[in-house]
C-alpha positions as CSV (number, residue, x, y, z in Angstrom):
1,M,19.9,-0.7,40.6
2,R,20.0,0.3,36.8
3,N,18.4,3.2,35.2
4,K,14.7,1.9,33.4
5,R,13.9,4.6,30.6
6,R,10.7,4.9,29.5
7,L,9.9,5.4,25.5
8,K,7.5,8.2,25.4
9,H,5.2,7.0,22.2
10,R,3.3,9.1,20.4
11,R,0.3,9.1,20.5
12,R,-2.3,9.1,17.3
13,D,-1.9,12.7,16.6
14,D,1.1,13.5,17.4
15,R,2.4,11.6,14.5
16,R,4.0,12.1,11.0
17,K,2.0,14.6,9.3
18,T,3.6,13.8,6.5
19,P,4.7,10.9,4.8
20,D,7.4,9.1,4.1
21,R,9.3,5.6,3.0
22,R,8.5,4.2,6.5
23,N,4.1,4.6,5.6
24,G,4.2,4.6,2.5
25,Y,5.5,7.3,0.5
26,D,9.1,7.5,-1.0
27,R,11.0,10.1,-2.1
28,R,13.1,8.7,-5.0
29,T,9.9,8.7,-7.1
30,N,8.6,11.5,-9.4
31,A,4.9,11.0,-7.5
32,G,4.4,14.8,-6.3
33,R,6.2,16.1,-8.8
34,D,4.4,18.2,-12.1
35,T,7.7,17.5,-14.4
36,G,5.2,16.1,-17.3
37,D,5.1,13.0,-18.4
38,S,8.5,13.8,-20.8
39,N,11.0,13.5,-18.0
40,I,9.4,10.7,-15.3
41,I,11.9,7.7,-15.1
42,L,10.6,4.5,-13.7
43,N,13.2,1.6,-11.8
44,T,12.7,-2.0,-13.4
45,Q,9.9,-2.7,-10.1
46,E,7.7,0.5,-10.8
47,A,8.5,-0.3,-15.2
48,C,7.5,-4.2,-14.7
49,L,4.6,-2.6,-12.9
50,Y,3.4,-0.5,-15.6
51,L,3.6,-2.7,-18.2
52,K,2.5,-5.3,-16.8
53,I,4.6,-7.9,-17.2
54,S,7.4,-9.9,-14.4
55,R,10.9,-9.3,-14.3
56,P,12.3,-11.3,-16.6
57,T,10.4,-10.7,-19.6
58,Y,11.3,-6.9,-18.5
59,L,15.2,-7.6,-18.5
60,K,14.7,-10.3,-20.8
61,Y,13.2,-7.0,-23.9
62,I,16.1,-4.9,-22.1
63,A,18.9,-7.4,-23.5
64,N,16.7,-7.6,-26.8
65,G,17.0,-4.1,-27.0
66,K,13.0,-4.2,-27.4
67,I,12.7,-1.3,-24.2
68,K,16.3,1.1,-24.7
69,A,16.9,1.6,-20.7
70,Q,20.1,2.9,-19.7
71,K,22.1,1.5,-16.4
72,I,22.5,2.8,-13.3
73,G,24.3,1.4,-10.1
74,R,23.0,-1.9,-9.9
75,G,19.9,-1.6,-11.4
76,W,18.2,-0.1,-14.9
77,R,16.1,2.9,-15.4
78,V,13.6,4.1,-19.0
79,F,11.7,6.9,-18.9
80,K,8.2,6.2,-19.9
81,E,8.0,7.6,-23.1
82,E,9.9,5.0,-24.0
83,L,7.8,2.4,-22.7
84,D,5.0,4.2,-24.3
85,R,6.7,3.6,-27.3
86,F,6.7,0.0,-27.0
87,V,3.6,-0.7,-25.8
88,R,2.1,1.7,-29.2
89,G,5.2,-0.9,-30.7
90,D,7.0,1.8,-32.4
């Protein structure tokens, strides 16, 4: 006969108290850190949400040099200060 193990289910009050990626908090973002506006680095998705534009439009602005971004790995990273400069039109 097979040994049937019963899974222990967590009760509501035993669940994680601190947020993590499984419940919506992403430690890769700068959330919760007091770094000032100059040091905040956004990835493509965060930058598109901040500018309220589509991803292809954002990548077109990078290719044309209107937004200065750095390619890191497979994605683009940009300072929030650079996006503010872009919005102001400087």
